[in-house]
N, C-alpha and C positions, 0 to 999 in steps of 0.2 A: 465528474465531468469537469473538463478543463474550462477555464474562463473564456477562452476563444470559442470553444464548441458551444458553450452556453449562449454567447452572443449570437452566433450564427443561428441557433435554434430559435432564440428570441426574435431575431429579424425575420425568419421564415414564418413564424407564427403571426407577426405583425403584417407582413406582406400578404399573407393569405386572407387576412381580414379587410384589406383595402378593396375599393371598388375597382372593377376592371378598367385598364387603361384603354382610352380610345386610340384607335390606330389612325394615322393620317391617311386620307384617301390616296390612292394610286391611280395613275393613268397609263395605259399601255398603248404605245404607238406600234401599229402593225403595218409594215410596209407591204409585205406579201404573206398570204396565208390562205386558209379556207374561209369561205363565207360564213358569217355569223349572223343569225336573225335575218337572213335574205339579204344582207349587205355584203358588198364585195370589198376586199381590201383595195386601197389603204384606208385605214380607220383608226380612231383613238377609242379604246374601250376603258370601262371603269371597273371591271372585275377580272381577277386572275382566271376564274373558271372560263370565261368567254375567250380570253387571250389564249389560254391553254388549248382550248377546243379548236382554235384557228391554227395554231403553230406547231403543235405536237406532232411529230412525224412528217411535217411538211418539208419538201425539198424546194428551197427558193431558186429562182432564176436569177443568177447574179449579174446578168448582162446589163440590167437597168439600175442596179444598185451602186451608189458611190461610197457606201460605208465600208470601213475596213473589216476584214475577215468575214465578210458575208453576213454581217449582223442584219437581220430583217424584222426584229422587234425589240422594244426596249421599254423599260418602265420609268416613269417620271413623277414628280410630286405635284405638278400643276398641268392642266391641259394645254396651256400655251406653249410650254417647253416641248410637250409631246407633239403638238402640231408643227412647231418649228423644225424638230428633228425629222419629221415625216417628209416635209418639203425638201429638206437638204439630204435626205437619204437617197435620193435618185440622182442619175446623171442629168446634165443640163437639158438634153432633148426630151427626156421622159418627164422631167419636172415642168417643162412648158406645157406638155400635153395635160399633165394633172392640173396645173393652175387654170388652164382653159376649160377642163371639165368641171373644176369647182365653180368657176365663174358662171357657167351655163346652167347650174343646177341650184 
């Protein structure tokens, strides 16, 4: 066995004995999609499973979106960035309606 191959084998053995790495939490901003847990979009979700359930196969209505290329969901590392993207994902008239809705609830 070559020295390089021995080092790779040694590293793989060492890595397999390490504790699992913790994943950073992700937050999924969904501007349009199907309801999840009786909630209507727009919303911020904390699991890919819920996000996937909401957006897979969903055909967005692009009229209210200001994002490029029809992006209607996106992942973030923190909930504040996700919420900011959600507010800015809509055109000005729709954004005003959403902010009014949020303020009333």
